[in-house]
N, CA and C atoms as an extended XYZ file, in Angstrom:
423
Properties=species:S:1:pos:R:3:atomname:S:1:resname:S:1:resid:I:1 pbc="F F F"
N        31.686      -47.548      -27.003 N   UNK     1
C        32.672      -46.519      -26.760 CA  UNK     1
C        32.316      -45.812      -25.452 C   UNK     1
N        33.229      -45.683      -24.559 N   UNK     2
C        33.025      -45.066      -23.251 CA  UNK     2
C        33.369      -43.578      -23.346 C   UNK     2
N        32.827      -42.788      -22.411 N   UNK     3
C        33.090      -41.350      -22.428 CA  UNK     3
C        34.576      -41.050      -22.263 C   UNK     3
N        35.279      -41.897      -21.513 N   UNK     4
C        36.715      -41.678      -21.309 CA  UNK     4
C        37.495      -41.771      -22.610 C   UNK     4
N        36.958      -42.505      -23.564 N   UNK     5
C        37.654      -42.641      -24.844 CA  UNK     5
C        37.646      -41.335      -25.633 C   UNK     5
N        36.761      -40.441      -25.314 N   UNK     6
C        36.669      -39.176      -26.044 CA  UNK     6
C        37.743      -38.182      -25.606 C   UNK     6
N        38.290      -38.380      -24.444 N   UNK     7
C        39.250      -37.438      -23.880 CA  UNK     7
C        40.611      -38.115      -23.732 C   UNK     7
N        41.635      -37.293      -23.782 N   UNK     8
C        42.967      -37.796      -23.447 CA  UNK     8
C        43.050      -37.920      -21.933 C   UNK     8
N        43.914      -38.790      -21.477 N   UNK     9
C        44.034      -38.978      -20.030 CA  UNK     9
C        44.534      -37.718      -19.338 C   UNK     9
N        45.327      -36.914      -20.040 N   UNK    10
C        45.873      -35.694      -19.453 CA  UNK    10
C        44.948      -34.483      -19.643 C   UNK    10
N        43.844      -34.671      -20.296 N   UNK    11
C        42.939      -33.568      -20.591 CA  UNK    11
C        42.261      -33.094      -19.304 C   UNK    11
N        42.296      -31.775      -19.038 N   UNK    12
C        41.741      -31.218      -17.814 CA  UNK    12
C        40.210      -31.105      -17.872 C   UNK    12
N        39.616      -31.125      -19.088 N   UNK    13
C        38.177      -30.981      -19.225 CA  UNK    13
C        37.429      -32.244      -18.799 C   UNK    13
N        38.110      -33.359      -18.745 N   UNK    14
C        37.448      -34.623      -18.423 CA  UNK    14
C        37.262      -34.743      -16.920 C   UNK    14
N        36.040      -35.018      -16.520 N   UNK    15
C        35.752      -35.255      -15.114 CA  UNK    15
C        35.218      -36.673      -14.999 C   UNK    15
N        35.825      -37.452      -14.162 N   UNK    16
C        35.459      -38.855      -14.044 CA  UNK    16
C        34.285      -39.072      -13.093 C   UNK    16
N        33.669      -37.993      -12.595 N   UNK    17
C        32.575      -38.142      -11.647 CA  UNK    17
C        31.325      -38.634      -12.376 C   UNK    17
N        30.552      -39.460      -11.720 N   UNK    18
C        29.325      -39.950      -12.365 CA  UNK    18
C        28.264      -38.853      -12.410 C   UNK    18
N        27.328      -38.998      -13.298 N   UNK    19
C        26.226      -38.045      -13.388 CA  UNK    19
C        24.919      -38.812      -13.291 C   UNK    19
N        23.872      -38.077      -12.910 N   UNK    20
C        22.582      -38.693      -12.650 CA  UNK    20
C        21.576      -38.151      -13.663 C   UNK    20
N        20.761      -39.027      -14.214 N   UNK    21
C        19.689      -38.617      -15.117 CA  UNK    21
C        18.379      -38.822      -14.368 C   UNK    21
N        17.585      -37.772      -14.305 N   UNK    22
C        16.311      -37.822      -13.605 CA  UNK    22
C        15.209      -37.820      -14.657 C   UNK    22
N        14.342      -38.813      -14.598 N   UNK    23
C        13.223      -38.875      -15.520 CA  UNK    23
C        11.972      -38.408      -14.798 C   UNK    23
N        11.175      -37.637      -15.493 N   UNK    24
C         9.958      -37.098      -14.919 CA  UNK    24
C         8.767      -37.830      -15.521 C   UNK    24
N         7.877      -38.305      -14.656 N   UNK    25
C         6.671      -38.949      -15.151 CA  UNK    25
C         5.683      -37.873      -15.584 C   UNK    25
N         4.910      -38.176      -16.600 N   UNK    26
C         3.958      -37.203      -17.127 CA  UNK    26
C         2.830      -36.899      -16.143 C   UNK    26
N         2.288      -37.924      -15.507 N   UNK    27
C         1.150      -37.686      -14.638 CA  UNK    27
C         1.080      -38.757      -13.559 C   UNK    27
N         0.614      -38.362      -12.404 N   UNK    28
C         0.389      -39.316      -11.318 CA  UNK    28
C        -1.106      -39.481      -11.072 C   UNK    28
N        -1.909      -38.814      -11.864 N   UNK    29
C        -3.348      -38.874      -11.668 CA  UNK    29
C        -3.899      -40.249      -12.016 C   UNK    29
N        -3.410      -40.853      -13.104 N   UNK    30
C        -3.892      -42.171      -13.516 CA  UNK    30
C        -3.712      -43.222      -12.435 C   UNK    30
N        -2.494      -43.409      -11.936 N   UNK    31
C        -2.316      -44.387      -10.859 CA  UNK    31
C        -3.102      -44.044       -9.601 C   UNK    31
N        -3.256      -42.765       -9.324 N   UNK    32
C        -4.023      -42.342       -8.155 CA  UNK    32
C        -5.487      -42.764       -8.290 C   UNK    32
N        -6.084      -42.486       -9.452 N   UNK    33
C        -7.481      -42.864       -9.678 CA  UNK    33
C        -7.654      -44.383       -9.674 C   UNK    33
N        -6.686      -45.102      -10.225 N   UNK    34
C        -6.737      -46.565      -10.211 CA  UNK    34
C        -6.711      -47.069       -8.767 C   UNK    34
N        -5.891      -46.469       -7.931 N   UNK    35
C        -5.827      -46.845       -6.519 CA  UNK    35
C        -7.137      -46.578       -5.806 C   UNK    35
N        -7.762      -45.438       -6.134 N   UNK    36
C        -9.057      -45.127       -5.526 CA  UNK    36
C       -10.093      -46.167       -5.928 C   UNK    36
N       -10.120      -46.514       -7.230 N   UNK    37
C       -11.101      -47.491       -7.710 CA  UNK    37
C       -10.882      -48.854       -7.061 C   UNK    37
N        -9.634      -49.291       -6.983 N   UNK    38
C        -9.345      -50.584       -6.355 CA  UNK    38
C        -9.715      -50.572       -4.872 C   UNK    38
N        -9.407      -49.486       -4.201 N   UNK    39
C        -9.749      -49.367       -2.777 CA  UNK    39
C       -11.248      -49.395       -2.568 C   UNK    39
N       -11.986      -48.710       -3.452 N   UNK    40
C       -13.448      -48.715       -3.327 CA  UNK    40
C       -13.999      -50.109       -3.573 C   UNK    40
N       -13.438      -50.810       -4.558 N   UNK    41
C       -13.891      -52.176       -4.842 CA  UNK    41
C       -13.650      -53.102       -3.670 C   UNK    41
N       -12.490      -53.051       -3.069 N   UNK    42
C       -12.173      -53.896       -1.916 CA  UNK    42
C       -13.072      -53.534       -0.742 C   UNK    42
N       -13.320      -52.226       -0.553 N   UNK    43
C       -14.191      -51.800        0.543 CA  UNK    43
C       -15.604      -52.349        0.362 C   UNK    43
N       -16.078      -52.373       -0.879 N   UNK    44
C       -17.424      -52.910       -1.134 CA  UNK    44
C       -17.488      -54.410       -0.857 C   UNK    44
N       -16.408      -55.113       -1.193 N   UNK    45
C       -16.396      -56.556       -0.965 CA  UNK    45
C       -16.446      -56.899        0.523 C   UNK    45
N       -15.784      -56.100        1.324 N   UNK    46
C       -15.705      -56.408        2.754 CA  UNK    46
C       -16.639      -55.543        3.596 C   UNK    46
N       -17.563      -54.857        2.965 N   UNK    47
C       -18.464      -53.967        3.696 CA  UNK    47
C       -19.454      -54.789        4.536 C   UNK    47
N       -19.691      -54.355        5.773 N   UNK    48
C       -20.636      -55.068        6.628 CA  UNK    48
C       -22.091      -54.696        6.333 C   UNK    48
N       -22.323      -53.766        5.404 N   UNK    49
C       -23.680      -53.318        5.107 CA  UNK    49
C       -24.278      -54.145        3.965 C   UNK    49
N       -25.575      -54.014        3.837 N   UNK    50
C       -26.247      -54.689        2.724 CA  UNK    50
C       -26.021      -53.884        1.450 C   UNK    50
N       -26.375      -54.458        0.326 N   UNK    51
C       -26.202      -53.780       -0.959 CA  UNK    51
C       -26.996      -52.497       -1.042 C   UNK    51
N       -28.231      -52.518       -0.547 N   UNK    52
C       -29.077      -51.324       -0.606 CA  UNK    52
C       -28.500      -50.207        0.265 C   UNK    52
N       -28.051      -50.553        1.460 N   UNK    53
C       -27.442      -49.545        2.343 CA  UNK    53
C       -26.172      -48.984        1.710 C   UNK    53
N       -25.406      -49.848        1.095 N   UNK    54
C       -24.167      -49.410        0.444 CA  UNK    54
C       -24.492      -48.471       -0.714 C   UNK    54
N       -25.516      -48.802       -1.511 N   UNK    55
C       -25.896      -47.941       -2.634 CA  UNK    55
C       -26.371      -46.574       -2.142 C   UNK    55
N       -27.178      -46.577       -1.070 N   UNK    56
C       -27.625      -45.298       -0.509 CA  UNK    56
C       -26.440      -44.466       -0.022 C   UNK    56
N       -25.513      -45.132        0.649 N   UNK    57
C       -24.316      -44.431        1.128 CA  UNK    57
C       -23.498      -43.883       -0.026 C   UNK    57
N       -23.376      -44.693       -1.086 N   UNK    58
C       -22.614      -44.227       -2.257 CA  UNK    58
C       -23.327      -43.064       -2.930 C   UNK    58
N       -24.655      -43.128       -3.026 N   UNK    59
C       -25.421      -42.027       -3.624 CA  UNK    59
C       -25.255      -40.758       -2.795 C   UNK    59
N       -25.318      -40.926       -1.466 N   UNK    60
C       -25.132      -39.783       -0.566 CA  UNK    60
C       -23.729      -39.189       -0.752 C   UNK    60
N       -22.727      -40.041       -0.825 N   UNK    61
C       -21.347      -39.571       -1.036 CA  UNK    61
C       -21.198      -38.901       -2.390 C   UNK    61
N       -21.871      -39.463       -3.404 N   UNK    62
C       -21.806      -38.866       -4.738 CA  UNK    62
C       -22.443      -37.474       -4.736 C   UNK    62
N       -23.574      -37.316       -4.035 N   UNK    63
C       -24.220      -36.005       -3.949 CA  UNK    63
C       -23.311      -35.004       -3.231 C   UNK    63
N       -22.688      -35.462       -2.152 N   UNK    64
C       -21.758      -34.578       -1.425 CA  UNK    64
C       -20.598      -34.159       -2.323 C   UNK    64
N       -20.059      -35.125       -3.055 N   UNK    65
C       -18.950      -34.819       -3.965 CA  UNK    65
C       -19.400      -33.856       -5.057 C   UNK    65
N       -20.621      -34.071       -5.584 N   UNK    66
C       -21.150      -33.188       -6.613 CA  UNK    66
C       -21.326      -31.774       -6.059 C   UNK    66
N       -21.898      -31.675       -4.867 N   UNK    67
C       -22.081      -30.355       -4.247 CA  UNK    67
C       -20.744      -29.676       -3.988 C   UNK    67
N       -19.778      -30.444       -3.510 N   UNK    68
C       -18.449      -29.871       -3.255 CA  UNK    68
C       -17.813      -29.392       -4.557 C   UNK    68
N       -17.983      -30.182       -5.619 N   UNK    69
C       -17.429      -29.787       -6.921 CA  UNK    69
C       -18.112      -28.527       -7.438 C   UNK    69
N       -19.444      -28.439       -7.277 N   UNK    70
C       -20.162      -27.244       -7.709 CA  UNK    70
C       -19.726      -26.022       -6.909 C   UNK    70
N       -19.564      -26.191       -5.612 N   UNK    71
C       -19.086      -25.083       -4.778 CA  UNK    71
C       -17.700      -24.633       -5.218 C   UNK    71
N       -16.840      -25.612       -5.498 N   UNK    72
C       -15.483      -25.290       -5.942 CA  UNK    72
C       -15.515      -24.523       -7.258 C   UNK    72
N       -16.331      -24.995       -8.201 N   UNK    73
C       -16.429      -24.324       -9.503 CA  UNK    73
C       -16.973      -22.911       -9.331 C   UNK    73
N       -17.976      -22.741       -8.472 N   UNK    74
C       -18.512      -21.405       -8.225 CA  UNK    74
C       -17.461      -20.491       -7.610 C   UNK    74
N       -16.708      -21.014       -6.644 N   UNK    75
C       -15.653      -20.212       -6.017 CA  UNK    75
C       -14.605      -19.795       -7.042 C   UNK    75
N       -14.179      -20.746       -7.866 N   UNK    76
C       -13.174      -20.436       -8.884 CA  UNK    76
C       -13.735      -19.433       -9.885 C   UNK    76
N       -14.995      -19.632      -10.290 N   UNK    77
C       -15.624      -18.699      -11.233 CA  UNK    77
C       -15.695      -17.295      -10.640 C   UNK    77
N       -16.090      -17.210       -9.368 N   UNK    78
C       -16.157      -15.906       -8.718 CA  UNK    78
C       -14.783      -15.258       -8.639 C   UNK    78
N       -13.788      -16.050       -8.289 N   UNK    79
C       -12.422      -15.527       -8.197 CA  UNK    79
C       -11.944      -15.026       -9.550 C   UNK    79
N       -12.187      -15.803      -10.582 N   UNK    80
C       -11.769      -15.394      -11.936 CA  UNK    80
C       -12.519      -14.143      -12.356 C   UNK    80
N       -13.815      -14.093      -12.093 N   UNK    81
C       -14.606      -12.914      -12.449 CA  UNK    81
C       -14.103      -11.676      -11.701 C   UNK    81
N       -13.790      -11.841      -10.424 N   UNK    82
C       -13.250      -10.723       -9.649 CA  UNK    82
C       -11.932      -10.237      -10.239 C   UNK    82
N       -11.061      -11.181      -10.596 N   UNK    83
C        -9.766      -10.801      -11.185 CA  UNK    83
C        -9.974      -10.080      -12.503 C   UNK    83
N       -10.901      -10.569      -13.323 N   UNK    84
C       -11.171       -9.929      -14.613 CA  UNK    84
C       -11.667       -8.508      -14.383 C   UNK    84
N       -12.590       -8.329      -13.440 N   UNK    85
C       -13.089       -6.980      -13.140 CA  UNK    85
C       -11.957       -6.077      -12.640 C   UNK    85
N       -11.100       -6.631      -11.796 N   UNK    86
C        -9.990       -5.850      -11.245 CA  UNK    86
C        -9.026       -5.415      -12.351 C   UNK    86
N        -8.676       -6.345      -13.227 N   UNK    87
C        -7.752       -6.028      -14.322 CA  UNK    87
C        -8.404       -5.030      -15.275 C   UNK    87
N        -9.680       -5.233      -15.569 N   UNK    88
C       -10.403       -4.315      -16.454 CA  UNK    88
C       -10.409       -2.913      -15.858 C   UNK    88
N       -10.671       -2.820      -14.574 N   UNK    89
C       -10.693       -1.524      -13.903 CA  UNK    89
C        -9.324       -0.852      -13.968 C   UNK    89
N        -8.283       -1.623      -13.721 N   UNK    90
C        -6.924       -1.076      -13.764 CA  UNK    90
C        -6.584       -0.578      -15.164 C   UNK    90
N        -6.932       -1.380      -16.164 N   UNK    91
C        -6.648       -0.980      -17.548 CA  UNK    91
C        -7.435        0.281      -17.899 C   UNK    91
N        -8.705        0.349      -17.496 N   UNK    92
C        -9.505        1.532      -17.781 CA  UNK    92
C        -8.927        2.769      -17.095 C   UNK    92
N        -8.474        2.626      -15.857 N   UNK    93
C        -7.874        3.754      -15.144 CA  UNK    93
C        -6.609        4.235      -15.846 C   UNK    93
N        -5.772        3.291      -16.250 N   UNK    94
C        -4.525        3.677      -16.926 CA  UNK    94
C        -4.821        4.298      -18.286 C   UNK    94
N        -5.807        3.769      -18.989 N   UNK    95
C        -6.188        4.326      -20.278 CA  UNK    95
C        -6.718        5.740      -20.107 C   UNK    95
N        -7.553        5.927      -19.096 N   UNK    96
C        -8.101        7.259      -18.827 CA  UNK    96
C        -6.985        8.243      -18.473 C   UNK    96
N        -6.041        7.809      -17.647 N   UNK    97
C        -4.915        8.678      -17.276 CA  UNK    97
C        -4.080        9.022      -18.512 C   UNK    97
N        -3.883        8.043      -19.381 N   UNK    98
C        -3.112        8.288      -20.606 CA  UNK    98
C        -3.838        9.268      -21.516 C   UNK    98
N        -5.144        9.088      -21.679 N   UNK    99
C        -5.914       10.010      -22.512 CA  UNK    99
C        -5.912       11.421      -21.921 C   UNK    99
N        -6.001       11.527      -20.591 N   UNK   100
C        -5.925       12.837      -19.949 CA  UNK   100
C        -4.573       13.490      -20.199 C   UNK   100
N        -3.495       12.702      -20.098 N   UNK   101
C        -2.156       13.245      -20.344 CA  UNK   101
C        -2.017       13.693      -21.797 C   UNK   101
N        -2.573       12.920      -22.732 N   UNK   102
C        -2.510       13.304      -24.149 CA  UNK   102
C        -3.293       14.594      -24.369 C   UNK   102
N        -4.479       14.712      -23.769 N   UNK   103
C        -5.268       15.939      -23.908 CA  UNK   103
C        -4.525       17.144      -23.333 C   UNK   103
N        -3.877       16.940      -22.186 N   UNK   104
C        -3.109       18.034      -21.564 CA  UNK   104
C        -1.954       18.477      -22.471 C   UNK   104
N        -1.244       17.519      -23.012 N   UNK   105
C        -0.126       17.857      -23.915 CA  UNK   105
C        -0.639       18.537      -25.178 C   UNK   105
N        -1.764       18.053      -25.688 N   UNK   106
C        -2.348       18.659      -26.882 CA  UNK   106
C        -2.720       20.114      -26.592 C   UNK   106
N        -3.297       20.341      -25.419 N   UNK   107
C        -3.667       21.709      -25.025 CA  UNK   107
C        -2.431       22.597      -24.923 C   UNK   107
N        -1.372       22.066      -24.323 N   UNK   108
C        -0.125       22.845      -24.196 CA  UNK   108
C         0.466       23.179      -25.560 C   UNK   108
N         0.464       22.194      -26.462 N   UNK   109
C         1.013       22.428      -27.809 CA  UNK   109
C         0.171       23.469      -28.540 C   UNK   109
N        -1.152       23.358      -28.413 N   UNK   110
C        -2.036       24.332      -29.063 CA  UNK   110
C        -1.801       25.726      -28.502 C   UNK   110
N        -1.691       25.840      -27.176 N   UNK   111
C        -1.423       27.146      -26.550 CA  UNK   111
C        -0.074       27.697      -27.003 C   UNK   111
N         0.930       26.827      -27.056 N   UNK   112
C         2.252       27.270      -27.498 CA  UNK   112
C         2.202       27.720      -28.964 C   UNK   112
N         1.459       27.001      -29.794 N   UNK   113
C         1.329       27.373      -31.200 CA  UNK   113
C         0.694       28.751      -31.327 C   UNK   113
N        -0.415       28.962      -30.597 N   UNK   114
C        -1.100       30.255      -30.671 CA  UNK   114
C        -0.221       31.372      -30.101 C   UNK   114
N         0.496       31.102      -29.035 N   UNK   115
C         1.399       32.109      -28.464 CA  UNK   115
C         2.508       32.435      -29.450 C   UNK   115
N         3.057       31.430      -30.113 N   UNK   116
C         4.098       31.667      -31.111 CA  UNK   116
C         3.572       32.450      -32.298 C   UNK   116
N         2.366       32.131      -32.711 N   UNK   117
C         1.756       32.844      -33.830 CA  UNK   117
C         1.530       34.312      -33.459 C   UNK   117
N         1.028       34.551      -32.233 N   UNK   118
C         0.809       35.926      -31.782 CA  UNK   118
C         2.135       36.679      -31.686 C   UNK   118
N         3.176       35.987      -31.175 N   UNK   119
C         4.491       36.630      -31.076 CA  UNK   119
C         5.032       36.951      -32.469 C   UNK   119
N         4.801       36.059      -33.430 N   UNK   120
C         5.265       36.304      -34.795 CA  UNK   120
C         4.530       37.501      -35.400 C   UNK   120
N         3.226       37.608      -35.167 N   UNK   121
C         2.460       38.755      -35.671 CA  UNK   121
C         2.969       40.052      -35.057 C   UNK   121
N         3.206       40.001      -33.752 N   UNK   122
C         3.708       41.187      -33.058 CA  UNK   122
C         5.076       41.584      -33.591 C   UNK   122
N         5.951       40.590      -33.761 N   UNK   123
C         7.289       40.873      -34.288 CA  UNK   123
C         7.193       41.429      -35.711 C   UNK   123
N         6.270       40.867      -36.507 N   UNK   124
C         6.095       41.359      -37.883 CA  UNK   124
C         5.599       42.799      -37.858 C   UNK   124
N         4.657       43.096      -36.964 N   UNK   125
C         4.149       44.471      -36.855 CA  UNK   125
C         5.254       45.437      -36.467 C   UNK   125
N         6.072       45.038      -35.492 N   UNK   126
C         7.188       45.881      -35.062 CA  UNK   126
C         8.179       46.072      -36.199 C   UNK   126
N         8.453       45.000      -36.931 N   UNK   127
C         9.394       45.077      -38.050 CA  UNK   127
C         8.842       45.982      -39.145 C   UNK   127
N         7.570       45.856      -39.455 N   UNK   128
C         6.964       46.712      -40.475 CA  UNK   128
C         6.983       48.169      -40.025 C   UNK   128
N         6.748       48.393      -38.725 N   UNK   129
C         6.783       49.761      -38.195 CA  UNK   129
C         8.189       50.324      -38.307 C   UNK   129
N         9.214       49.544      -37.960 N   UNK   130
C        10.606       50.012      -38.054 CA  UNK   130
C        10.989       50.270      -39.516 C   UNK   130
N        10.516       49.415      -40.408 N   UNK   131
C        10.811       49.618      -41.833 CA  UNK   131
C        10.167       50.921      -42.313 C   UNK   131
N         8.911       51.117      -41.887 N   UNK   132
C         8.218       52.354      -42.275 CA  UNK   132
C         8.936       53.570      -41.709 C   UNK   132
N         9.391       53.480      -40.439 N   UNK   133
C        10.126       54.587      -39.827 CA  UNK   133
C        11.446       54.820      -40.551 C   UNK   133
N        12.104       53.716      -40.921 N   UNK   134
C        13.384       53.850      -41.644 CA  UNK   134
C        13.156       54.490      -43.003 C   UNK   134
N        12.082       54.093      -43.705 N   UNK   135
C        11.778       54.688      -45.013 CA  UNK   135
C        11.465       56.173      -44.859 C   UNK   135
N        10.694       56.507      -43.820 N   UNK   136
C        10.349       57.909      -43.591 CA  UNK   136
C        11.587       58.707      -43.245 C   UNK   136
N        12.482       58.140      -42.446 N   UNK   137
C        13.712       58.847      -42.089 CA  UNK   137
C        14.618       58.961      -43.300 C   UNK   137
N        14.581       57.979      -44.178 N   UNK   138
C        15.411       58.011      -45.387 CA  UNK   138
C        14.896       59.052      -46.366 C   UNK   138
N        13.587       59.256      -46.439 N   UNK   139
C        12.995       60.264      -47.312 CA  UNK   139
C        13.292       61.662      -46.806 C   UNK   139
N        13.377       61.805      -45.487 N   UNK   140
C        13.642       63.119      -44.889 CA  UNK   140
C        15.087       63.548      -45.099 C   UNK   140
N        15.935       62.654      -45.436 N   UNK   141
C        17.353       62.996      -45.604 CA  UNK   141
C        17.587       63.640      -46.913 C   UNK   141
């Protein structure tokens, strides 16, 4: 069954243009490493050096590669450690700022509570005084 069979010929939704499907390969590392191995094998077969010289050269190259890999790992480790320290510092600064803001708000609420309590006591004292004055004025009548 063709895609055209799903649509009527007069249907505007049908587009007769072709479409392309792109497939993605999972990895190119395998073929790359295989190419390196084959190239190294061919180079060894046609090498103008003796076996011992070739082995020494390969050992020297292996040491260089090992040193380069160790340097790379150290650089990456240092970079990651620096980033971790930087993020930790930022988080600590923000946490400290947040705790300071909470302490400030707590202080303001406590001050407002005490001020309200003092105002209530003062208002109660004034009210009791007015009541006492009213009672005294009522007795004098």
